[in-house]
VMD Tcl script that draws the C-alpha trace (Angstrom):
set ca {
  {-104.21 68.99 -100.09}
  {-101.19 66.88 -100.69}
  {-98.00 67.64 -100.32}
  {-97.11 67.12 -104.55}
  {-100.73 69.21 -105.21}
  {-99.31 71.83 -103.30}
  {-98.74 74.30 -106.79}
  {-99.81 73.07 -109.91}
  {-96.73 72.60 -112.66}
  {-97.54 75.86 -114.34}
  {-96.87 78.11 -110.40}
  {-93.95 76.21 -110.11}
  {-92.52 77.56 -113.53}
  {-93.49 80.96 -112.14}
  {-91.22 79.99 -108.33}
  {-88.95 79.04 -110.54}
  {-88.31 81.54 -113.07}
  {-89.03 84.20 -110.02}
  {-86.37 82.51 -108.00}
  {-84.06 82.51 -111.30}
  {-84.71 86.39 -111.51}
  {-83.98 87.37 -108.09}
  {-81.21 85.42 -107.76}
  {-79.48 86.77 -110.77}
  {-79.85 90.34 -109.16}
  {-77.74 88.78 -106.09}
  {-81.17 88.46 -104.03}
  {-79.64 85.70 -102.06}
  {-81.64 82.81 -102.97}
  {-82.98 81.81 -99.31}
  {-84.41 85.51 -98.99}
  {-86.50 85.69 -102.27}
  {-88.06 82.17 -101.04}
  {-88.92 83.93 -98.27}
  {-90.42 86.31 -99.73}
  {-92.90 83.97 -101.47}
  {-93.94 81.96 -98.43}
  {-93.78 85.61 -97.33}
  {-96.66 86.44 -99.25}
  {-98.51 82.74 -99.12}
  {-98.97 82.83 -95.82}
  {-100.08 87.16 -95.55}
  {-103.04 85.70 -98.23}
  {-104.01 82.61 -95.38}
  {-102.63 79.26 -97.38}
  {-100.53 78.09 -93.84}
  {-102.31 75.43 -94.52}
  {-99.81 74.33 -97.68}
  {-97.32 77.33 -96.57}
  {-96.42 76.38 -92.96}
  {-94.26 73.01 -93.64}
  {-92.23 75.21 -96.16}
  {-92.01 78.16 -94.13}
  {-90.77 75.68 -90.83}
  {-87.95 74.13 -93.58}
  {-86.68 77.19 -94.30}
  {-86.24 78.68 -91.20}
  {-84.99 75.08 -89.93}
  {-82.77 73.81 -92.76}
  {-82.75 76.66 -95.60}
  {-83.40 77.16 -99.25}
  {-83.13 72.82 -100.47}
  {-85.46 72.85 -96.92}
  {-88.10 74.48 -98.62}
  {-87.72 73.82 -102.25}
  {-88.01 69.74 -101.04}
  {-91.12 70.84 -98.86}
  {-93.31 72.36 -101.31}
  {-92.26 69.39 -103.57}
  {-90.49 71.98 -106.70}
  {-88.30 68.83 -107.73}
  {-87.85 66.03 -107.87}
  {-85.17 64.24 -105.15}
  {-82.42 64.04 -107.98}
  {-82.74 67.31 -109.29}
  {-83.01 68.30 -105.71}
  {-79.56 66.54 -105.17}
  {-78.00 68.32 -108.20}
  {-79.27 71.92 -106.54}
  {-77.74 71.62 -103.19}
  {-74.27 71.22 -105.65}
  {-74.83 74.19 -108.15}
  {-76.03 76.62 -104.17}
  {-72.95 74.79 -102.91}
  {-70.91 76.57 -105.73}
  {-72.33 79.75 -104.31}
  {-71.83 81.46 -108.41}
  {-75.13 84.18 -108.41}
  {-75.66 83.17 -112.42}
  {-74.60 79.66 -112.38}
  {-77.58 78.91 -109.66}
  {-80.13 81.45 -111.84}
  {-79.33 79.13 -115.20}
  {-79.93 76.33 -113.43}
  {-83.11 77.75 -111.74}
  {-84.64 78.73 -115.51}
  {-84.00 75.69 -116.52}
  {-85.44 73.41 -115.13}
  {-87.94 75.92 -115.58}
  {-87.55 75.15 -119.34}
  {-87.57 70.66 -118.68}
  {-91.02 71.63 -115.85}
  {-92.68 73.25 -118.98}
  {-91.53 71.00 -121.52}
}
mol new
graphics top color blue
foreach p $ca { graphics top sphere $p radius 0.5 }
foreach p [lrange $ca 0 end-1] q [lrange $ca 1 end] { graphics top cylinder $p $q radius 0.2 }
display resetview
């Protein structure tokens, strides 16, 4: 499975919305992503999700987003600034907006 084929568009939208929900409830984005990746690994999807787990452990949330090909490079650059702001409401709103954009 190619890197960009790990998640279909509808799965990306669901994941972004799930992350936004958890972040809005003040769960750190990295922790929310860890739960998702761990669940996928438990379901036997090691080949697809091991790179995301490794990236998450080594470099954090944005590296896992890139490893899963959730967003393009431009969106990741903007998301990096939002994550750095450490405002959970802003991050949740941004993740929801990105999900809306993918859904169009």
